[in-house]
N, C-alpha and C positions, 0 to 999 in steps of 0.2 A: 584566556584559556581556547586553544585550539579544537575546533568542532569541524566536523564534516557535514554537508548541506545535502540532502535529498530533495525529493518529489512524490508527493503520495498524490494518485490522481484517479478520481472515479469513471472519468469519462462520460459526465453527464448528457445527456440529451439536450440539444440547443434548439429550441422550437423555431419553426421558420428557416434553419439551416439545412441543406442537404447532408446526407449521412456521409455522402463520398468527400464533400468538402470539411466537414468535421475531422473525417481520419485525416483528411492531408494537412489541415492546420495543426491538429494535434502532432502529427508527425515534425511539423515545422519547429515547434516548441522543443519537442526533445531534442531535436539537432542543433538547437540553439543552447540548450541545457548540455549538451555533449561536449560544444567548442567553449562554453562558460565556466567549464569544471566542476559542475555538480557531479557528488559521487554518485547517487543511485535515483532511478526512477522505478516507483511502485506501483503497480495498477491494481486494482481491486476487481473482485468479480461477483456479480449480482446476477439475477435472471428475471426477466419478464418485468423490468423495471425500467423508468427513466434515468434512474440513477446511474445506470451504466451501459453505454453503448457498445462496450467490449468483452462481451460473457465470454467468447471464447478467446480469453487473453493470448494465448499462443500464436492466433493467426496474427495479431496485432504485433504482438513482441517479436514476431520474426521480422515482420517489416521496421521496427525499431533496430535490430540488429543490423540489418544493412544500410541505415541513415545513420548510424552512430560509429565512433571509433573508441571510446573510453570510456563512456558513464555506464555502469553496472545496471541491471534491469532486471524486473521480475514479478512476479506475482506478490500482492501483498491483500490478499491470499489466494491460492487455490482453496477453493471448497470442497475437500477430499473427500466427502460422501457424494459429491456429483461426478466423480473422475475414476474411471476404470483405470486401477494402476497399472497394468501392462502400456498400455496407451500413454498416461502419463511418463512413466519410466522411457518411453522411447521419446517422447516430446522434450522432456529434461535435457535429453544428450543431444536431440539436435540444435536445440536454442543454444546449449552452451558450445557446440561446435561450429555452429554458424556464427557466433558471436566472437569466436576466439576467446573463450574462457569468462565470459562477463555476467553470465545468469547469476542471478539471486532468486533461492526458491523458498517465498513464503507460504506457510500453511495454515489452515483453520478448518474449523466445522460448519460454518455457517449460522446465525444466531436468527435467522427469518423461519419460523415452520411452515409459513405459505410458501416459501421457495422450497423446501423440501416434500410439499405436498404437492407442488406442480408436478414434480420429476416424479410422484408416487413412491416416495419414502417416507416413512414414519419419523416424524422428526424426535420420536424420544429415541431412535436409532443412532441419531447422529454422532453421538460420541463414540459409539461402538464401529461405528463405521469408520469413524476420522481415525481411531487408534489403528485399528485395522489396515486402512491405506496406507498409513504412515509407514507402519512398520514393513510393509510390503515394497514400498519404493523406496526406504532407504536400504534393503536389503537387496534390492535389484539394480541399484546403482554400483552397486559392489561386488557384483557376481557375474558370472558368466551364464549361469543355469539356475533357476529358480524354482524351487518345490515349497509350497506353502498350502498349510490346512487351517481355514479360519470358519468363521461364523458366515461370512460373507463370498469368500474366495475359496477355492482350492486349485492349485497348481501342481503340475507333475513334471517334472525336470523341462519346463520351459526354455530353451535356448533364447538367450539375451545378444542380439548381434551389436548392438550400440553401445558404447560406452560414453561418458561425459568427457569433457577435455580438462576439467578441474578435477585434481582426486584429493580424498576419494569422491567427493562429489561436490556440486555447487553449495557455497553457504546457506543454511534453513533460517528463516526469520518466523517469528511468532508474534502476532499483534495483539494487544490489548490484555492479554493476561501475563502477569509478570513471574507468577508463581512456576507456571508451564514452562516460560521460556527460559526461566533462569536455571531451572530443575533439570531442564534438558540439553542445556548449552546452546539455545538459541539465540540468533541477534533478535531485538526487541524493539517495537515501535510500538507507543502507547498514547495517550491522551491525558487530561487532568490539568488542573490548575498549576500554575508556577509554582506554587507553595507545598502542594503534594509532591510533586518531581524529585526532589532530595529522597523522601523515603521509599520511592520507588525505585530510583537509581540503587540505594543501599541496600535495599533488601534483593534486588536482581544479583549484584555482586557476590552478596552472602550466599544466594543459591548456586552461584555460578562456581563459587570457589568451593561448596561442599561435593559439587557433582563433578570436579573436573578430572577425577581421577577413577570416575566410573566405567567398564568396559562396553556397556550400552549406551554411552553418551552420543548423542548427536553432535555433529560440530567437532570432532576431535582435533581438526586442522585451525581452527579458529583459536588463535591464542589471545587476541584482543576484540573481545565482541563489542559488536555497536549497540549502542542502548540510547534510544531517541524518544522524541516525542512530536507530533503532527499539530499543525495548525494552518487554518484558513489564514492567506494571506491576500494582500493587496494595497500596492504601491503605485501611488501618482505624484506629481511634482509637488503638490500642496497637501495638506491633510483634510483641507475642505473638499476637494477633488476627491480624494481616496476615499473618504466616509460616504459621500454622496453616491458615489459609484457601488461603494460594496453595501452599503444599505438595500439599494437596488437589487443586487446579485445576491443578496443573503436571503430575499424574498422567494427567488426563482428555486434556489437551494432547498428551502425548506417544502416547495410544494414537488420537488423530485426524490424526497428524502425517502417517503413511504415505498417500503420494499416491494409492495404488491403491484405498483405502477398504476396504470389508469384505471377506474372504479367509477360506476354511476356515483354521483357527489348526491345529497339529500335531495337536491332540486332536480336531479335529472338532467344535468346540462353537460355531462362528461368531463367535467374536471378533473384533475389529479385528487385523491381523497385526501381528506384532513389526516392530521398526524404528523410524524417525522422526527428529526432529533429532539432528543431530551430539553433542548435549548428553545425548540420550538421556533415561531418564525420573528421573536424579537430580536432584533439585529442589536439595539440597544443596550441589552443584557449580555448578549455574545461578545460585543465588543468590550464592555465594562469588564467582563471576566478574561479577557485577553483568549477568547476561542477564535475568534476571529480580528485578526491583528490588522489593521489599516490606517495607513498614514502615507506620509511623506518617507524619502530613505533615512532621515535621521530620526523620526519617531520608530519607524521598523526598526532601524539599526539598534535604539535605546531598549527595547525589547529584546532583542536577540544577546544584546551584552549583557542583561539581568540574566536571561538564560544560560549563557555561558557561565556566568559567575557563580548562580547559585542552584542550579537545578541537578548537578553533578553527573549529567549527561555528555556525552561525547558526539551526539549526532542529533541533525535537527531534519526535519521533512515539512517543507511548506506545501500547502496545495495552491496553485496558483490561477487555475483555471477552473471556475465553479460557478454554480447557477447561471445565470443568463451574460455573464462577463464574455465578450466579443473577443475574438482572436487580436486585433491590435489592442485592445486593453491589457490583455493577459499577458501580451509579448512585451509590451512597455513596461509592466509591473515586474516582469521576470528580470526585463533588461537594467532596470533601476536596482532589482536587489543584488544582481548579479557583479554591476560593477561599483555601487556604492556600499553596500553591506557585507558580502562575502569576502573582499579582501581585509577587512580588518580583523577576521578571525582565522585567517588561514596560517597553517602550520609554519613556524619558522625554519 
């Protein structure tokens, strides 16, 4: 089965690496992905956390636009309660034009009450803020003058001088919640074990078909939605090398994952707080359930073959630099994936 490949990136903090070097090296990875034929680059948003060193995604994505030619790119996701809708409309239009029409717009409300609290928002207002901001942004991308009256924002005949290059607007994506994505016609990227993915894909398509003729549907111009899943990947020349390096990097990823970032530990030594993803720091379990797929190109290719044959999905996104993976390690891993895995699944 032909599937398209993308990259999901948290752009985590790498301790001991200057931030300007980290940005430069990550842009090199995205430029390589552009040359190698990846479809999309999807950048997360988090705040006050070592999990994300690009909390202002659009600043980084503007550099991506200028260093690439073909790869689509965008947020996954914009945390809409943390964005003023007028500024977001303007920046979406700018990025879409700077890239020649390659922007992808992922949206979400954010799942961390701490992040909302740091910004002075009430966490229980997040859904209402998300719904209202999404409504405003979609309207604003398709009109020259915006009037709106809601709970959080009121606009009276605001002139909108900028328009997106893609018409009516760049494709919207949603992460994690297949019900919302399918019902609203958004491209979807989620997680879950391989055995759960066929049901997810089937449910998405059922909801997408039910809503395809709705007048208020988002993405009316997207006739073949992309539906996919994310995996942490690491490839090396042998399985043994890949697993050893991935085990080390998974521990660092686990320490980066707490949304709150640095806190005083119980011992008062200033280390990152404990906690993290549901799989915790147990690499062996994460590897066994294929949340992290590490191995030689043959081993990783076998997993992607099963994914293509069994998942019912047409998109696959790998996280290629995570935890404390170095730039050479991540680049070599991506090179192996692009040269020895991706060609087997190219459209004929």
